[in-house]
C-alpha positions in Angstrom: 0.0 0.0 0.0 1.3 3.4 -0.9 0.4 6.7 0.9 0.3 8.6 -2.4 -0.7 8.1 -6.0 0.7 8.8 -9.4 -1.8 11.7 -9.6 -0.5 13.0 -6.3 3.1 12.8 -7.6 2.2 14.8 -10.7 0.3 17.4 -8.7 3.2 17.8 -6.3 6.1 17.9 -8.8 4.4 18.8 -12.1 3.9 16.8 -15.3 7.1 18.1 -16.8 9.4 16.9 -14.0 7.5 13.6 -13.8 8.0 13.1 -17.5 11.7 13.9 -17.2 12.1 11.4 -14.3 10.3 8.7 -16.2 11.7 9.3 -19.6 13.4 6.5 -21.4 15.9 6.2 -24.3 13.2 5.8 -26.9 11.6 9.3 -26.1 8.2 7.7 -26.2 7.3 8.9 -22.7 6.1 12.4 -23.2 3.9 14.7 -21.2 1.2 14.3 -23.8 1.3 10.5 -23.6 1.3 10.4 -19.8 -1.7 12.8 -19.8 -3.5 10.6 -22.4 -2.8 7.4 -20.4 -4.0 8.9 -17.0 -7.1 10.3 -18.6 -7.9 7.0 -20.4 -7.4 8.5 -23.9 -6.5 5.9 -26.4 -2.8 5.9 -27.5 -2.8 4.3 -30.9 0.9 3.5 -31.3 1.5 0.2 -29.5 5.1 1.0 -28.7 4.2 4.4 -27.2 1.4 2.8 -25.1 3.8 0.1 -23.8 6.4 2.7 -22.9 4.0 4.9 -21.1 2.4 2.0 -19.2 5.8 0.8 -18.1 6.8 4.4 -17.0 3.6 4.8 -14.9 4.0 1.3 -13.5 7.6 2.2 -12.6 6.3 5.3 -10.7 3.7 3.2 -8.9 6.3 0.7 -7.9 8.6 3.5 -6.6 5.7 4.9 -4.5 5.0 1.4 -3.1 8.7 0.8 -2.3 9.0 4.1 -0.6 5.9 3.2 1.5 7.4 -0.1 2.5 10.6 1.7 3.6 8.5 4.1 5.6 6.4 1.4 7.2 9.6 -0.1 8.7 10.1 3.1 10.6 6.4 3.9 11.2 5.8 0.5 12.7 8.0 1.4 15.7 5.9 4.6 16.4 2.4 3.6 15.5 0.1 0.7 14.6 -0.2 -0.1 10.9 -2.1 0.5 8.8 -2.4 4.2 9.6 -5.8 5.8 9.7 -6.7 8.4 7.2 -6.8 11.0 10.0 -3.2 10.1 11.0 -2.0 10.3 7.4 -3.7 13.7 7.1 -2.3 15.0 10.4 1.3 14.1 9.6 3.5 14.6 6.5 3.3 10.9 5.6 2.0 11.5 2.0 4.7 14.1 1.4 7.4 11.8 2.7 6.2 9.0 0.4 6.3 11.4 -2.6 9.7 12.7 -1.8 11.2 9.3 -1.2 9.8 8.0 -4.5 11.2 11.1 -6.2 14.6 10.3 -4.7 14.5 6.8 -6.1 13.7 8.1 -9.5 16.5 10.7 -9.3 19.2 8.0 -8.7 20.2 8.6 -12.3 23.3 10.9 -12.4 21.5 13.1 -14.9 18.6 13.8 -12.5 20.2 14.0 -9.1 21.3 17.3 -7.5 22.7 18.3 -4.2 19.4 19.8 -3.2 17.5 16.6 -4.0 20.1 14.7 -1.9 19.4 17.0 1.1 15.7 16.6 0.7 16.1 12.8 0.7 18.3 12.9 3.8 15.8 15.2 5.6 12.9 12.8 5.1 15.0 9.8 6.2 16.0 11.7 9.3 12.3 12.4 10.0 11.6 8.7 9.7 14.5 7.9 12.1 13.2 10.6 14.5 9.7 9.0 14.3 11.0 5.6 15.0 13.1 6.8 18.0 10.2 8.8 19.4 11.7 12.2 18.9 8.7 13.2 16.8 5.2 11.9 16.4 2.7 11.3 13.6 0.0 13.4 15.2 0.0 17.2 15.5 -2.4 17.0 18.5 -1.0 17.8 21.9 -1.5 15.1 24.5 -2.8 16.0 27.9 -0.6 15.3 30.8 -1.1 15.7 34.5 1.2 18.7 34.6 -0.3 20.4 31.6 -4.0 19.5 31.2 -5.7 20.4 28.0 -9.0 22.1 28.7 -11.7 23.4 26.4 -14.3 26.1 26.9 -13.9 29.5 28.6 -13.3 30.8 32.0 -15.6 33.1 33.9 -14.4 36.7 34.2 -14.6 38.4 37.5 -14.7 41.8 35.8 -18.1 43.5 35.9 -18.7 44.0 32.1 -22.1 45.5 32.8 -20.6 48.5 34.6 -18.4 49.2 31.6 -19.7 52.4 29.8 
C-alpha cells in the first residue's frame, strides 16, 4: 500500500518533471502520452502505449517501495495500517512522494545536491519518528502537569458596569 498516487506525484512535482524522471531512451514517454494514459485517452501506437504503461507502473512501484521503507520506521511509532486521520495530520504523504522522487533521481542526470538534502531530511524524519523524537499526530497530548481544557473561564470583571 502506498500513501500517495501517481496523480499526487504529478500534482506535487508537475507533469514536466514527472515526465523527465520517467523518460526512457526511446523518447516515447512524453507529457502528452502520460496525460492521455492517465485520462484513459487511447494511445494508438502500441510501442508508445507500452512505454507509457511501463513508466507509470515504474512510478507506482517506486511509491510502493517508498511506502514499504516508511512502514519499517512507522511501525516502531504507530500501529499499521495508519488511519486516514493520522495520514492527514502528519507529512506521511509528502514523505512518500519525496522518497519515491529520490529513487527516480538516482540517475546521475537527474540527481542534484538539493535533492540529496531533501532525501536525507525525510530519512532523518523517519528515524526521529522511530526513535520517538517526533510523532505522527499534531495533537498535543494532555498530561497531569499540563492538562488540555476546552471552553472558557468566567471573568470576575463587571462588564455591565463598563460604559
